[in-house]
N, C-alpha and C positions, 0 to 999 in steps of 0.2 A: 459414149461417156465424155469424149473430148468436146463434143458440141455442147453438152450440158455445162461443162466447166467454162467454156468460152462465153456462154450466155451469162453465167454467174459472174465471171470476171468483168463483163460489160456493165452489169448492174453495180458491182463494187466500185467501178470507176466513176459511175454516175453519182454515187452516194458518199464516197469516202471523205470528201472535204466538207460535208455538212456537219454542223454542230449536232451532237447527239444522233449520229447516223445509224447506229446499230438497229434500232427498231424499224425505222423506215426502210432500211436495207433488207431486213428479214421479211418484212411485208412484201417488198418488191420481188424478192426471190420466190416467195410462196405464190404470189399472184401470177408470176410468169412461168414458174416451173411446176407449181402445184404442191411443193413441199420444200423444206430446207434440208438438203442432203448433209449428212454428217461429214461427208468428204469435203464439204465447202468450209467447215469451221476454221481450218488452218489459214486459208487465204483471206477469209473475213477478218480473223484475228490480226493477221499481219497488216492488212490495209488500214485497220482502225486502231492499231497499237493497243490491242487487248490480248489477253491470254485466251487460249482455246477453251479453257475452263469457264471463262466469263461468257463467251459466246454460247457454249453448251448450256450454261446456267440460265441464260435468258430464253433460249429456245425451249428448254424443258419446263421453265417456270410458267410460261404463258400457254394455256390450253389451246389457243388458236393455232399455234404452229405445229406442223406435222413434220416428222423426220423420214417418212416413207411415202412413196407414191400412193395417192388415194384412189378410190374407185371413181367411176364416171359421175356418181352422185354422192353428195355428203348429206347424211341424215343426222341432225343434231337434236337431242332431247334435252329440254330445259330441266335443270336439277336445282333451281332456286327454290326458296321456301314456299312461295305461293304455289308453284307448280307441284311441289311435293305434297302440299296439303290438299291438292285437288286430284291426286292420283298418278303423278308422273313416275313414281317408283314402280307401280304395276305396269305402266306403259313401257317403261325401260325394260323390264323383265320380258314383256311380250315381244318387244322389238328384238332383243337378243335371241329369243327362242325362234322367232320367225326367220331371222337372218342367219342364225347359227353362227353368230360372232359375238365378241365382247366389245366393249369400247376400244376405240383406236385400231380396230381390225376391219378388214374388207372382205366382203363375200367372195366365195371361190370363183364366181363368174365376173368378178371385178366391177360389179354394178354399183354397189353401195358400200360406203365406209360409214360406220356408226361412231358418233362422237358425242361426248357430254358437252353441255354448255351451261354456264352458271347464271345466265339471265338473258332472255330474248326481249325483255321490255314489253311483254305482252301479258302482264300479270292479271289483268281484268278478264282474260280469256284462257286461264289456266285449265288444264295443262297444255303447254305449247311445244311445238316442234318446228324445226326449220329444215326444209328439203332444198338443198342448194341455197338460193337466196330468197326463198319464199317462206314466210312464217304462216303457220296454221295454228288456230286456237281451238280450245275445247275439244281436243283430239281424243277420240275413243279408240279402243283396240281395233274396231272395224274400220275407222277412218285411217288408222295407221297402216293396216293391211292394204287398203286401197292405194295409199301413197306409195307403199313398197311395190305393189304390183305395177303401178304406173311407171315408177322409176326403172323397173326391170324390163318393161316392154320396149 
């Protein structure tokens, strides 16, 4: 736990004098640690002259930020209008059933964390999903099962 706080403190030091430092700092923490621990809110708030509530508000407002350690892979399902009109709601239900998790949860084997995303910019190929940093379009239930199997392997 001390190593984690040391890492976060180093990132705070790198960002605290930047104008509008909160979002870049939160991104840096998540990029380096994998999530933004709630235990870090107080030190972030102090360094940036913000309240803990302000830090918490930003972290929870943006769907991109996680407050808990994620699985080895992140599976995001697009929930934007184009994807919904092409069946992403059924795909979302199928993913939840296959993984036995809801959004913002991680499978028991810690392989996959399921997250919603509100546009992947792949509207012409709806429904779209992203596994880690790779976007897939026109995803069927069978395609999704194949992606899940690959991620778990």
